[in-house]
C-alpha positions as CSV (number, residue, x, y, z in Angstrom):
1,M,-180.1,52.2,-146.3
2,R,-179.2,49.2,-144.1
3,L,-177.3,46.3,-145.8
4,P,-178.5,42.8,-145.0
5,F,-175.7,41.4,-142.7
6,D,-176.3,37.9,-141.2
7,S,-176.3,37.7,-137.4
8,D,-172.8,36.1,-137.1
9,K,-171.2,38.9,-139.1
10,R,-173.1,41.5,-137.2
11,A,-171.8,40.0,-133.9
12,A,-168.2,39.9,-135.1
13,L,-168.5,43.5,-136.3
14,A,-169.9,44.5,-132.9
15,A,-167.0,42.8,-131.1
16,K,-164.5,44.5,-133.2
17,G,-166.3,47.8,-132.5
18,R,-166.1,47.3,-128.8
19,A,-162.4,46.4,-129.0
20,A,-161.7,49.5,-131.0
21,L,-163.6,51.7,-128.6
22,L,-161.8,50.1,-125.7
23,L,-158.4,50.7,-127.3
24,V,-159.3,54.4,-127.9
25,L,-160.3,54.8,-124.3
26,I,-157.1,53.2,-123.0
27,L,-155.0,55.3,-125.3
28,L,-156.8,58.4,-124.1
29,F,-156.2,57.3,-120.5
30,F,-152.4,57.4,-121.2
31,A,-152.5,60.5,-123.4
32,C,-151.1,62.8,-120.8
33,Q,-148.4,60.4,-119.8
34,T,-144.8,60.5,-121.0
35,K,-144.6,58.3,-124.1
36,T,-142.2,55.4,-124.4
37,V,-141.8,54.8,-128.1
38,T,-141.1,51.1,-128.9
39,T,-140.5,49.9,-132.4
40,Q,-142.2,46.6,-133.1
41,P,-140.8,44.3,-135.8
42,P,-143.3,43.8,-138.7
43,V,-145.7,40.9,-138.3
44,V,-144.3,38.0,-140.3
45,S,-146.6,35.3,-141.7
46,M,-145.5,33.2,-144.6
47,P,-147.9,33.2,-147.5
48,G,-150.3,30.3,-147.3
49,E,-149.3,29.6,-143.7
50,S,-152.3,28.2,-141.8
51,P,-153.4,29.9,-138.6
52,D,-152.7,26.7,-136.6
53,V,-149.1,26.7,-137.8
54,V,-148.7,30.4,-136.8
55,F,-150.2,29.7,-133.4
56,A,-148.0,26.7,-132.8
57,R,-144.9,28.7,-133.7
58,A,-146.0,31.4,-131.3
59,E,-146.3,28.8,-128.5
60,N,-142.9,27.4,-129.2
61,E,-141.3,30.8,-129.2
62,F,-143.1,31.7,-125.9
63,K,-141.8,28.5,-124.3
64,A,-138.3,29.3,-125.5
65,Q,-138.7,32.8,-123.9
66,N,-138.2,34.4,-127.3
67,Y,-140.8,36.9,-126.3
68,P,-140.6,39.5,-129.1
69,A,-140.9,36.8,-131.8
70,A,-143.7,35.1,-129.9
71,F,-145.5,38.4,-129.7
72,Q,-145.3,38.8,-133.5
73,S,-146.7,35.4,-134.1
74,Y,-149.6,35.7,-131.7
75,N,-150.4,39.1,-133.3
76,A,-150.3,37.5,-136.7
77,Y,-152.7,34.8,-135.5
78,L,-155.1,37.4,-134.2
79,L,-155.1,39.2,-137.5
80,K,-156.1,35.9,-139.2
81,I,-158.5,34.7,-136.4
82,P,-159.8,37.6,-134.3
83,T,-162.1,35.6,-132.1
84,G,-162.2,32.1,-130.5
85,E,-160.5,30.3,-127.7
86,K,-157.1,30.3,-129.3
87,S,-157.5,34.0,-130.1
88,R,-158.3,34.6,-126.4
89,L,-155.2,32.6,-125.5
90,A,-153.1,34.5,-128.0
91,L,-154.3,37.8,-126.5
92,Y,-153.6,36.5,-123.0
93,Q,-150.0,35.5,-123.9
94,M,-149.4,38.9,-125.6
95,A,-150.5,40.6,-122.3
96,K,-148.2,38.3,-120.3
97,I,-145.3,39.1,-122.7
98,K,-145.7,42.8,-122.2
99,T,-145.8,42.3,-118.5
100,V,-142.6,40.1,-118.5
101,L,-140.8,42.8,-120.6
102,F,-141.8,45.4,-118.0
103,E,-143.9,47.3,-120.6
104,Y,-146.7,47.8,-118.2
105,K,-148.6,50.5,-120.0
106,E,-148.9,48.4,-123.1
107,A,-149.6,45.3,-121.0
108,L,-152.5,47.1,-119.4
109,I,-154.0,47.7,-122.8
110,Y,-154.0,44.0,-123.6
111,W,-155.2,42.9,-120.2
112,T,-158.1,45.4,-120.4
113,R,-158.9,44.3,-124.0
114,L,-158.9,40.6,-122.9
115,L,-161.2,41.5,-120.0
116,N,-163.7,43.2,-122.2
117,E,-163.7,40.8,-125.1
118,Y,-163.9,37.6,-123.0
119,A,-165.7,38.8,-119.9
120,G,-167.4,35.5,-119.2
121,H,-164.3,33.3,-119.3
122,P,-163.2,31.4,-116.2
123,D,-159.8,33.2,-116.3
124,T,-161.5,36.6,-115.8
125,T,-160.6,36.6,-112.1
126,L,-156.9,36.3,-112.9
127,V,-157.2,38.8,-115.8
128,R,-158.8,41.4,-113.5
129,Y,-156.0,40.8,-110.9
130,E,-153.5,41.6,-113.7
131,V,-155.3,44.8,-114.5
132,I,-155.1,45.9,-110.9
133,E,-151.4,45.1,-110.7
134,N,-150.6,46.9,-113.9
135,Y,-152.6,50.0,-112.7
136,Y,-150.4,50.0,-109.7
137,R,-147.2,49.5,-111.7
138,T,-148.1,52.4,-114.0
139,A,-148.7,54.7,-110.9
140,H,-152.5,54.9,-111.5
141,Y,-153.1,54.3,-107.8
142,E,-156.7,55.5,-107.7
143,A,-157.7,53.2,-110.5
144,A,-155.8,50.3,-108.8
145,S,-157.5,50.8,-105.5
146,A,-161.0,51.2,-107.1
147,A,-160.5,48.1,-109.3
148,G,-159.1,46.1,-106.3
149,Q,-162.1,46.9,-104.1
150,E,-164.5,45.9,-106.9
151,W,-162.5,42.6,-107.3
152,V,-162.8,41.9,-103.5
153,R,-166.6,42.3,-103.7
154,Y,-166.9,40.0,-106.7
155,Y,-164.6,37.2,-105.4
156,P,-164.8,37.2,-101.5
157,D,-163.4,33.6,-101.2
158,H,-160.8,33.5,-103.9
159,A,-157.2,32.4,-103.1
160,L,-155.8,35.7,-104.5
161,R,-157.9,37.8,-102.1
162,A,-154.9,38.4,-99.7
163,E,-152.7,39.5,-102.7
164,V,-155.4,41.9,-103.9
165,C,-155.8,43.4,-100.4
166,F,-152.1,43.9,-100.3
167,L,-152.2,45.7,-103.6
168,I,-155.0,47.9,-102.5
169,G,-153.1,48.8,-99.4
170,K,-150.0,49.7,-101.4
171,S,-152.1,51.9,-103.7
172,F,-153.6,53.8,-100.7
173,R,-150.1,54.2,-99.2
174,A,-148.9,55.7,-102.5
175,L,-151.9,58.1,-102.4
176,G,-151.0,59.2,-98.9
177,D,-154.0,57.6,-97.2
178,E,-152.1,55.7,-94.5
179,A,-155.3,54.8,-92.5
180,K,-156.9,53.0,-95.5
181,A,-153.5,51.4,-96.3
182,F,-153.4,50.0,-92.8
183,Q,-156.9,48.6,-93.0
184,W,-156.2,46.7,-96.3
185,W,-152.8,45.4,-95.2
186,L,-154.4,44.2,-92.0
187,K,-157.0,42.3,-94.0
188,S,-154.2,40.8,-96.1
189,S,-152.3,39.8,-93.0
190,E,-155.3,38.1,-91.4
191,L,-156.1,36.2,-94.5
192,I,-152.5,34.9,-94.7
193,A,-152.6,33.9,-91.1
194,K,-155.7,31.8,-91.8
195,G,-154.0,30.0,-94.6
196,R,-155.9,31.8,-97.3
197,G,-152.9,33.6,-98.8
198,D,-149.2,33.2,-99.9
199,I,-147.2,32.8,-96.6
200,T,-144.1,34.3,-98.3
201,R,-146.0,37.6,-98.6
202,Q,-146.4,37.9,-94.8
203,K,-142.9,39.5,-94.2
204,E,-143.6,42.3,-96.7
205,V,-147.0,42.9,-95.2
206,D,-145.5,43.1,-91.7
207,E,-142.8,45.5,-92.8
208,G,-145.3,47.7,-94.4
209,I,-147.6,47.9,-91.4
210,Q,-144.8,48.3,-88.9
211,G,-143.2,51.0,-90.9
212,L,-146.5,52.8,-91.2
213,I,-147.1,52.6,-87.4
214,Q,-143.5,53.8,-86.6
215,G,-143.9,56.8,-88.8
216,A,-147.4,57.8,-87.8
217,N,-148.3,61.0,-86.1
218,L,-150.6,61.3,-83.2
219,D,-153.8,61.7,-85.3
220,L,-153.0,58.7,-87.4
221,L,-152.1,56.6,-84.4
222,Q,-155.5,57.3,-82.9
223,S,-157.1,56.1,-86.1
224,L,-154.9,53.0,-86.2
225,E,-155.8,52.2,-82.6
226,K,-159.4,51.6,-83.6
227,A,-158.7,49.7,-86.7
228,G,-155.9,47.5,-85.2
229,A,-157.6,46.7,-81.9
230,G,-157.2,43.0,-81.2
231,S,-154.7,42.4,-83.9
232,K,-151.1,41.3,-83.5
233,Y,-150.1,44.9,-84.3
234,A,-152.0,46.4,-81.4
235,P,-149.1,46.4,-78.9
236,L,-146.9,48.4,-81.3
237,I,-149.8,50.8,-81.9
238,Y,-150.4,51.3,-78.1
239,H,-146.7,51.7,-77.4
240,R,-146.3,54.4,-80.1
241,L,-149.5,56.1,-79.0
242,A,-148.4,56.2,-75.4
243,N,-145.1,57.8,-76.3
244,A,-146.8,60.3,-78.6
245,Y,-149.1,61.3,-75.8
246,L,-146.1,61.8,-73.5
247,Q,-144.4,64.0,-76.1
248,A,-147.5,66.1,-76.3
249,N,-147.7,66.3,-72.5
250,K,-151.1,64.5,-72.5
251,I,-150.4,62.5,-69.4
252,E,-153.8,60.9,-68.8
253,E,-154.0,59.7,-72.4
254,A,-150.5,58.3,-72.2
255,R,-151.5,56.4,-69.1
256,T,-154.6,54.9,-70.8
257,A,-152.5,53.9,-73.8
258,A,-149.9,52.2,-71.6
259,M,-152.7,50.2,-69.8
260,D,-154.1,49.2,-73.2
261,L,-150.6,48.0,-74.2
262,I,-150.3,45.8,-71.1
263,R,-153.8,44.3,-71.7
264,S,-153.2,43.7,-75.4
265,T,-150.4,41.1,-75.1
266,T,-148.8,38.4,-73.1
267,D,-145.3,39.3,-74.4
268,Q,-143.3,40.2,-71.4
269,N,-141.2,42.8,-73.3
270,W,-144.3,44.7,-74.3
271,I,-145.7,44.5,-70.7
272,L,-142.4,45.8,-69.3
273,S,-142.5,48.7,-71.7
274,G,-146.0,49.5,-70.7
275,R,-145.1,49.5,-67.0
276,Q,-142.1,51.8,-67.7
277,I,-144.4,54.3,-69.4
278,L,-146.8,54.1,-66.4
279,E,-143.9,54.9,-64.1
280,M,-143.1,58.0,-66.2
281,T,-146.7,59.2,-66.1
282,A,-146.8,58.7,-62.3
283,E,-144.3,61.5,-61.9
284,K,-145.3,65.1,-61.7
285,P,-146.7,65.7,-65.2
286,A,-145.9,69.4,-65.6
287,I,-143.1,70.7,-67.7
288,E,-141.5,73.9,-66.6
289,R,-141.9,76.0,-69.7
290,N,-138.9,78.4,-69.1
291,R,-136.6,75.8,-67.6
292,I,-133.6,74.9,-69.9
293,G,-131.1,72.2,-69.1
294,C,-127.4,72.7,-69.6
295,L,-125.2,69.6,-70.0
296,L,-121.5,70.5,-70.3
297,P,-118.1,69.1,-69.2
298,L,-117.4,71.0,-66.0
299,S,-114.8,68.5,-64.7
300,G,-112.2,66.4,-66.4
301,P,-110.0,67.2,-69.4
302,F,-112.6,69.2,-71.3
303,A,-113.7,71.3,-68.3
304,V,-112.1,74.5,-69.7
305,Y,-114.2,74.2,-72.8
306,G,-117.4,73.5,-71.0
307,Q,-116.8,76.4,-68.6
308,E,-116.3,78.8,-71.6
309,V,-119.7,77.8,-73.1
310,L,-121.3,78.2,-69.7
311,N,-119.8,81.6,-69.2
312,G,-121.3,82.8,-72.5
313,I,-124.7,81.4,-71.5
314,Q,-124.6,83.1,-68.1
315,L,-123.5,86.4,-69.5
316,A,-126.6,86.3,-71.8
317,L,-128.9,85.5,-68.8
318,Q,-127.4,88.4,-66.8
319,E,-128.3,90.8,-69.6
320,Q,-132.0,89.7,-69.7
321,K,-132.5,92.0,-66.6
322,N,-132.1,94.9,-69.0
323,N,-134.6,93.4,-71.5
324,P,-137.8,92.5,-69.7
325,E,-139.5,91.6,-72.9
326,L,-137.4,88.4,-73.1
327,P,-138.7,85.4,-71.1
328,A,-136.8,84.8,-67.9
329,I,-134.9,81.5,-68.4
330,E,-134.2,79.3,-65.5
331,L,-131.0,77.3,-66.1
332,V,-130.5,73.8,-64.7
333,I,-126.7,73.0,-64.9
334,R,-125.3,69.5,-65.0
335,D,-121.8,68.2,-65.4
336,S,-121.4,65.7,-68.2
337,G,-118.0,64.7,-66.8
338,S,-115.8,62.5,-68.9
339,E,-118.1,59.4,-69.3
340,S,-121.0,58.9,-71.6
341,D,-122.9,57.0,-69.0
342,L,-122.8,60.1,-66.7
343,S,-124.1,62.3,-69.5
344,V,-127.1,60.0,-70.0
345,L,-127.9,59.8,-66.3
346,E,-127.7,63.6,-65.9
347,L,-129.8,64.2,-68.9
348,E,-132.5,61.8,-67.7
349,D,-132.5,63.5,-64.3
350,M,-133.0,66.9,-65.8
351,V,-135.9,65.7,-68.0
352,R,-137.7,63.6,-65.4
353,K,-137.0,65.4,-62.2
354,E,-136.3,69.0,-63.2
355,K,-138.9,68.9,-66.0
356,V,-136.7,71.0,-68.4
357,M,-138.2,72.1,-71.7
358,A,-135.0,71.4,-73.6
359,V,-131.3,70.8,-73.2
360,I,-128.2,72.5,-74.4
361,G,-125.1,70.3,-74.9
362,P,-123.1,68.1,-74.7
363,L,-119.9,69.4,-76.2
364,A,-117.6,66.5,-76.7
365,S,-118.3,64.3,-79.7
366,K,-117.5,61.2,-77.6
367,Y,-120.5,61.7,-75.4
368,S,-122.9,63.4,-77.7
369,V,-124.3,60.4,-79.5
370,A,-125.4,58.6,-76.2
371,A,-127.0,61.8,-75.0
372,A,-128.7,62.5,-78.3
373,R,-130.2,59.0,-78.3
374,K,-131.5,59.3,-74.8
375,A,-133.0,62.7,-75.5
376,Q,-134.8,61.2,-78.5
377,E,-136.0,58.4,-76.4
378,L,-137.3,60.8,-73.7
379,G,-138.9,63.1,-76.3
380,V,-136.9,66.2,-75.2
381,P,-135.3,68.7,-77.7
382,I,-131.5,68.8,-77.4
383,I,-129.3,71.4,-79.0
384,T,-125.9,69.7,-79.2
385,L,-122.7,71.8,-79.6
386,T,-120.5,69.0,-81.0
387,Q,-118.9,69.1,-84.4
388,K,-119.7,65.4,-85.0
389,E,-121.0,64.7,-88.4
390,G,-124.4,63.1,-88.6
391,I,-125.4,63.6,-84.9
392,T,-128.9,64.7,-86.0
393,H,-129.5,61.3,-87.6
394,E,-130.3,60.1,-84.0
395,G,-133.8,61.6,-84.3
396,D,-136.1,64.6,-84.9
397,M,-135.5,65.9,-81.4
398,V,-131.7,66.3,-82.0
399,F,-130.4,69.7,-83.3
400,Q,-126.8,70.8,-83.9
401,N,-125.5,74.3,-83.3
402,S,-121.9,74.0,-84.4
403,M,-119.9,74.2,-87.5
404,T,-119.3,70.7,-88.9
405,P,-116.0,69.7,-90.6
406,S,-117.8,69.2,-93.9
407,K,-119.0,72.8,-93.9
408,E,-115.5,74.0,-93.1
409,I,-114.1,72.0,-95.9
410,K,-116.7,73.3,-98.3
411,A,-116.0,76.9,-97.5
412,L,-112.2,76.4,-97.9
413,L,-112.5,74.6,-101.2
414,D,-115.1,77.0,-102.6
415,K,-112.6,79.8,-101.9
416,A,-109.5,77.9,-103.2
417,V,-111.0,76.4,-106.4
418,H,-113.5,79.0,-107.5
419,E,-111.8,82.2,-106.4
420,M,-108.1,81.4,-106.2
421,S,-108.2,79.0,-109.1
422,I,-106.2,76.3,-107.2
423,T,-106.7,72.9,-108.7
424,R,-103.8,70.8,-107.3
425,F,-103.5,70.1,-103.5
426,G,-101.3,68.3,-101.1
427,I,-102.5,66.9,-97.8
428,L,-100.3,66.6,-94.7
429,Y,-102.4,65.2,-91.9
430,P,-102.1,63.6,-88.4
431,D,-102.7,59.9,-88.2
432,N,-105.6,60.1,-85.8
433,A,-109.4,60.0,-86.1
434,Y,-109.7,63.7,-86.6
435,G,-106.9,63.9,-89.2
436,R,-108.1,60.9,-91.2
437,S,-111.7,62.2,-91.2
438,L,-110.7,65.7,-92.4
439,M,-108.4,64.2,-95.0
440,N,-111.1,62.1,-96.5
441,L,-113.6,65.0,-96.4
442,F,-111.1,67.3,-98.2
443,W,-110.1,64.7,-100.7
444,D,-113.7,63.8,-101.6
445,R,-114.9,67.4,-101.9
446,A,-111.8,68.4,-103.9
447,E,-112.5,65.7,-106.5
448,E,-116.2,66.6,-106.7
449,M,-115.1,70.2,-107.6
450,G,-112.7,68.9,-110.3
451,A,-109.5,69.5,-108.3
452,K,-106.8,66.9,-107.7
453,I,-104.9,65.6,-104.7
454,T,-101.3,65.2,-106.0
455,A,-99.4,64.5,-102.8
456,I,-100.5,63.1,-99.4
457,E,-98.7,62.0,-96.3
458,S,-99.6,61.3,-92.7
459,Y,-97.5,61.8,-89.5
460,Q,-97.8,60.8,-85.9
461,P,-99.9,63.2,-83.8
462,N,-96.9,63.9,-81.4
463,E,-94.4,64.5,-84.3
464,T,-92.2,67.5,-84.2
465,D,-89.9,66.9,-87.2
466,F,-91.8,66.6,-90.6
467,A,-88.8,66.4,-92.9
468,V,-89.5,62.8,-94.0
469,E,-93.1,63.5,-94.8
470,I,-92.3,66.7,-96.7
471,R,-89.5,65.1,-98.6
472,K,-91.9,62.2,-99.6
473,M,-94.5,64.7,-100.8
474,T,-91.9,66.4,-103.1
475,G,-89.9,63.4,-104.4
476,L,-86.8,64.0,-102.3
477,Y,-87.1,61.0,-100.1
478,Y,-86.4,58.2,-102.6
479,P,-83.4,58.1,-105.0
480,R,-84.2,59.5,-108.5
481,P,-83.2,57.8,-111.7
482,E,-80.9,59.8,-113.9
483,S,-83.6,60.2,-116.5
484,V,-85.8,61.9,-114.0
485,K,-83.0,64.3,-112.9
486,Q,-82.5,65.4,-116.5
487,L,-86.2,65.9,-117.0
488,M,-86.3,68.1,-113.8
489,K,-83.5,70.2,-115.2
490,T,-85.4,70.7,-118.5
491,M,-88.6,71.6,-116.7
492,K,-87.0,74.0,-114.2
493,H,-87.1,76.9,-116.6
494,K,-90.7,76.3,-117.4
495,L,-91.8,76.5,-113.7
496,P,-93.3,79.7,-112.3
497,K,-90.9,81.7,-110.2
498,S,-93.1,81.2,-107.2
499,V,-92.4,77.5,-107.1
500,K,-88.7,77.5,-108.2
501,K,-85.8,77.0,-105.8
502,N,-85.1,80.3,-104.0
503,D,-82.4,81.6,-106.4
504,G,-80.0,79.0,-105.2
505,K,-79.3,81.0,-102.0
506,K,-78.6,79.1,-98.8
507,K,-81.4,79.2,-96.3
508,P,-81.0,79.3,-92.5
509,G,-80.2,75.7,-91.3
510,Q,-79.7,74.5,-94.9
511,S,-76.7,72.5,-95.8
512,S,-74.3,74.1,-98.2
513,K,-73.9,70.8,-100.1
514,E,-75.8,70.8,-103.4
515,E,-79.1,69.1,-103.0
516,E,-81.7,67.9,-105.3
517,E,-84.5,70.3,-106.0
518,P,-88.0,69.3,-104.8
519,F,-90.7,68.3,-107.4
520,I,-93.7,70.4,-106.3
521,D,-96.8,69.1,-108.0
522,F,-99.2,71.0,-105.7
523,E,-100.2,74.6,-105.3
524,A,-101.5,74.4,-101.8
525,V,-101.3,72.1,-98.7
526,F,-104.1,71.3,-96.4
527,I,-103.0,70.6,-92.8
528,P,-106.0,69.4,-90.6
529,D,-104.3,69.8,-87.2
530,N,-104.2,72.3,-84.2
531,Y,-102.3,75.6,-84.4
532,R,-99.3,74.2,-82.5
533,Q,-98.6,71.5,-85.0
534,A,-99.3,73.9,-87.9
535,A,-96.7,76.3,-86.4
536,L,-94.2,73.5,-86.4
537,I,-94.9,72.4,-89.9
538,A,-95.0,75.7,-91.8
539,P,-91.3,76.7,-91.4
540,Q,-90.2,73.3,-92.7
541,F,-91.5,74.0,-96.2
542,P,-89.1,76.8,-97.0
543,F,-86.4,74.8,-95.2
544,H,-86.8,72.2,-97.9
545,N,-86.8,74.8,-100.7
546,I,-90.6,74.8,-101.1
547,F,-91.9,78.3,-101.7
548,G,-95.0,80.0,-103.0
549,I,-97.5,77.4,-101.8
550,H,-100.7,78.3,-100.0
551,L,-101.5,76.8,-96.6
552,F,-105.0,75.8,-95.6
553,G,-106.2,74.7,-92.2
554,T,-109.2,74.2,-90.0
555,S,-110.8,76.2,-87.2
556,L,-108.3,74.7,-84.8
557,W,-105.8,77.2,-86.2
558,Q,-107.6,80.2,-84.7
559,S,-105.2,81.2,-81.9
560,E,-103.0,84.3,-81.6
561,E,-100.2,81.9,-80.6
562,L,-100.1,80.7,-84.2
563,I,-98.9,84.1,-85.3
564,E,-96.5,84.4,-82.4
565,M,-95.0,81.0,-83.1
566,A,-94.8,81.0,-86.9
567,G,-96.4,84.2,-88.3
568,E,-93.5,84.8,-90.7
569,Y,-94.2,81.4,-92.4
570,M,-98.0,81.6,-92.3
571,Q,-98.6,84.7,-94.3
572,G,-101.7,84.3,-96.5
573,A,-102.7,81.0,-94.8
574,V,-106.5,80.5,-94.9
575,F,-108.7,78.7,-92.4
576,P,-112.4,78.8,-91.4
577,S,-114.0,80.2,-88.2
578,S,-117.4,80.8,-86.8
579,F,-116.5,83.8,-84.6
580,F,-113.9,86.6,-85.0
581,I,-113.4,88.6,-81.9
582,S,-111.6,91.4,-83.8
583,S,-114.7,91.9,-86.0
584,E,-115.8,95.5,-86.6
585,S,-119.3,94.5,-85.6
586,G,-120.6,96.6,-82.7
587,P,-122.4,93.6,-81.0
588,V,-119.2,91.5,-81.1
589,R,-117.1,94.3,-79.6
590,E,-119.6,94.9,-76.9
591,F,-119.8,91.2,-76.1
592,A,-116.0,90.9,-75.9
593,K,-115.9,93.9,-73.6
594,R,-118.5,92.6,-71.2
595,F,-117.1,89.1,-71.2
596,Q,-113.6,90.4,-70.4
597,E,-115.1,92.5,-67.5
598,N,-116.9,89.5,-66.1
599,F,-114.5,86.7,-66.6
600,E,-111.1,88.4,-67.0
601,T,-110.3,86.7,-70.2
602,K,-111.1,87.1,-73.9
603,P,-114.1,85.2,-75.3
604,G,-113.6,82.5,-78.0
605,L,-116.0,80.7,-80.3
606,L,-117.4,78.5,-77.5
607,A,-118.4,81.5,-75.4
608,A,-120.0,83.1,-78.4
609,T,-121.9,79.9,-79.2
610,G,-123.2,79.6,-75.7
611,Y,-124.3,83.2,-75.7
612,D,-126.0,82.9,-79.1
613,T,-127.7,79.6,-78.3
614,I,-129.5,80.9,-75.1
615,R,-130.3,84.2,-76.8
616,F,-131.8,82.4,-79.8
617,I,-134.0,80.3,-77.4
618,Q,-135.2,83.5,-75.6
619,N,-136.1,85.3,-78.7
620,M,-137.8,82.2,-80.1
621,M,-139.9,81.7,-77.0
622,K,-140.8,85.3,-77.0
623,E,-142.2,85.2,-80.5
624,T,-143.6,81.7,-80.7
625,P,-146.3,80.1,-78.5
626,I,-144.7,77.1,-76.8
627,Q,-146.4,74.9,-74.3
628,T,-144.9,71.4,-74.9
629,R,-141.6,69.9,-75.9
630,R,-143.0,69.1,-79.3
631,D,-144.0,72.8,-79.7
632,F,-140.4,73.7,-78.9
633,Q,-139.0,71.2,-81.4
634,K,-141.3,72.6,-84.2
635,A,-140.3,76.2,-83.3
636,L,-136.6,75.3,-83.6
637,L,-137.3,74.1,-87.2
638,T,-139.1,77.3,-88.3
639,Y,-137.7,80.3,-86.3
640,D,-135.0,82.3,-88.0
641,G,-135.4,85.8,-86.5
642,Y,-132.2,86.0,-84.4
643,Y,-129.0,87.4,-85.8
644,G,-126.2,86.7,-83.3
645,L,-122.5,87.0,-82.7
646,T,-121.8,84.0,-85.0
647,G,-124.3,85.0,-87.7
648,R,-128.0,84.3,-88.3
649,I,-129.1,81.3,-86.2
650,A,-131.5,78.9,-88.0
651,F,-131.8,75.2,-88.5
652,D,-132.3,73.4,-91.8
653,P,-134.6,70.4,-92.4
654,Q,-131.8,68.1,-91.2
655,R,-131.8,70.2,-88.0
656,E,-128.2,71.5,-88.5
657,A,-127.3,75.2,-88.1
658,T,-127.4,76.8,-91.5
659,R,-124.8,79.5,-91.2
660,A,-121.6,79.3,-93.3
661,P,-118.2,79.8,-91.7
662,L,-116.0,82.9,-92.0
663,L,-112.7,82.6,-93.7
664,L,-109.7,84.1,-92.0
665,T,-106.2,84.8,-93.3
666,I,-103.0,86.0,-91.7
667,K,-101.6,89.3,-92.8
668,G,-98.6,90.7,-90.9
669,K,-99.2,90.1,-87.2
670,Y,-103.0,89.9,-87.4
671,F,-105.9,87.7,-88.5
672,N,-108.1,89.3,-91.2
673,V,-111.6,88.3,-92.4
674,I,-111.5,87.3,-96.1
675,P,-114.4,89.2,-97.8
């Protein structure tokens, strides 16, 4: 039986029903989202307080930015008066408060409720804009883009149109649809340029569009070319498109894009860039698929190192005659000399005139950055052999096949801390770029692992007497207060025998006069220097009554002369290496034998690296279809089928070699691999 409600009551009830249904739908919309539980204070309304008083209090609290209290009062008013203009305003202010407090999910509920309960109000345009913005803020990008496009259809001439277009573009970018993001951002930019949008938004729009173009692949650039024709972004699109075609070895398409670039602008810089690309396309377009460039120091102070790498490469190419399944590599050799400018010129010559598929080198850190930048600019893959940290940051064409100092340090400290349980270290380092860099890497890594650096001193690179530095590390350099001397005597019997004074017996070269004992607050010392300096430093520790400490070094220690010069004092010392000629591995022994026969000297790490690099390339090209430099670059990122003299060769997503270093120790008169 239906009760006789009057029309006003029925309308009010219907409105409440719609609001309740809307709230249920919104809550269901967020049901699968992570819940943020907020505790709202109880709604306070004094008994007998009129709705107007409650509303006035809410307004005053809102103006005073006392938002939680204002929200309570507005809510109290709505409970008293659920409909009407003031009720609409109360609901509007509640939505604004949630937005200001960054509670976007709850804000969306109130904005949507406002939109549905007061659909015909003049502020509906702004409310719908807030709904779109809060969809975006709550990561509901599909809803934001759909609601935004509907808004644009309803209000084609509104002043907020540029802002809404910008929001739609951001939503499509978040969804991974860069083409649609570009189209909407372009509309926003054009509206702002016509004075129909907020001029302060232009910079953000430009940055979004330019970043999208710079990161676009060839397929996306082709789409952007059509959408952006005639716009102020067209020159950038054509420039990127022309270079992308060049990298893909699509010469005619590159030439067309370069011509479009020149026609699209009056900016002389863009015109010059277009002409340079045309000059590049005018050269013989073919790339010699099996031609590899080799850029090494073959003259100057680093020539001996460059020649060792080249010897390893040439030995590998000699052996390809016995393995016809491997592609025949044609090597183009250039001398990087001792100047970065020469490295860049030789690299450019190999790429443009010799048409090499890829380049191996350079070797020296000093010249590698300039060469890497030029290779990236020319779109040619380059496999650098430098140890320089971060060289691959120059671009996606830059690869690094060498052991970086950070990887050496990690291997050392993993062994020291995790396996040898060493937690206190001293550092004695040369005051040069290499020493300072390794010192900082070691210190940072040690602290990350929970170890401590308890003593640290530097010395001049040409130093031969390290007494002052060692005495400073052990508290012997500065006069000790009497209280410290007494404490030392008390602690002496508590120290492990391995770090006590050597039974009070006189050591060779030690004064017979009673001396203060060193205070040794470290279990190991890290010395990031070459083997000659390490050989000079090691004997000076026992000379100063410092025994039982472990010595750690870098790959620069790998020389038989270290054992000849100071083997007695280096027993148990640990350092990293990428290649060990005395390995029991059959391939390593065979390589060492053939290298000795061909070049009358023993091979080192550089020779093994050169050998492995060219062999890796041969095997990769054998198993992977490669026609362009971009194909070569992609293959470098994915191929991991070659196990060489220095381990398995592969590159990680940062394009650095993935292999971990060996750890060597000195036992007797020999180096030994630490298992």
